[in-house]
N, C-alpha and C positions, 0 to 999 in steps of 0.2 A: 503492500499498501505505499502510493507516495506519502511522504511528509512534508509539511510547512514549517516553518519557524511563528511561534507565537511569544510577544513580550510582553508580561505582567511585571506590577509590582505587588510583592506580597511583604507580611509581616517580615524583619528580619528573627523574631524570633520562630517564629512559622516556619520559613527559609532553613535555621538552622535544624529545627526538630523532623522535616522533610526527607534532608539531608543525611542525619544521623540515621532514621528509618533506611533509607535508602540503602546506607550501610550494610546495614542487618541483615539486608535482604539481598546484598553483595548485587545490587542496581545504582543506576544511575538517577541523581534527584528527577531531572527530564523526565527517566520514563516512570517514575510513580506518581509526578504529577501529570503526564498523560492518562494514566490507569485512570486515576482520579477523575480526570475530566471526563473519561468515558464513561465510568458509571455514575458521571451523575448525570451526562445527557443523555442515556439510556434508560435512568429512573425517571428522567422529566419528560424526555419522548412517550414513554410508554405511560405514566398519568397523564400525558396529555389526549393520548388515543384512549385510555380509561373513560375520559372524562366527556369526551365528544362520542363516546358509544352511548353512555348514560343518558347524555340528552338525547341522542338519537330515541332511545328507549323511551324515554318519558314524553317524546315526542309523539312517536306510535301507539302511544297508551297503555305501557307495558305495567305491572304493576309495581307497585314501591311503596315503602315502610317511610311513613310519616315522620317528619324532625322532631316532633314534639316525642312518639314514642320510642325513637331513638336519645332524645336524651335523658328521659325518664329511664332507661333503661342501662345507661352511661351511669348516671346518677346513683341507682336503686342500692342499698344496702345488700339485700340480698342477690341469692345464686341464681333470676329468676332468667327464666329463657330468651333468645334474643327476639324480637319483635318478627311477624309473618307481615307478607308484602301483602297489599292490597290491591283491590281493582283498582283506578283513578276513580275521585270523586266520592269516595267512600269514608 
């Protein structure tokens, strides 16, 4: 895969830590930064694709879980089951 130069400024302490980790891994700091950026881009791309898919499903009338049900489940002190999906408008 072809490469291109990319210049950025990072905190000096962060750079030192990156170089230390790269040394432990017997890799260059550039390689480690490239891997971190690759992981970041893949994660953000996958997240964006999932959000777009979810919005398409909502537009097509797919069942969903009301936000209030999710909030109540998250804040519950007991071990209740995850809320069930409901048809739109119910």
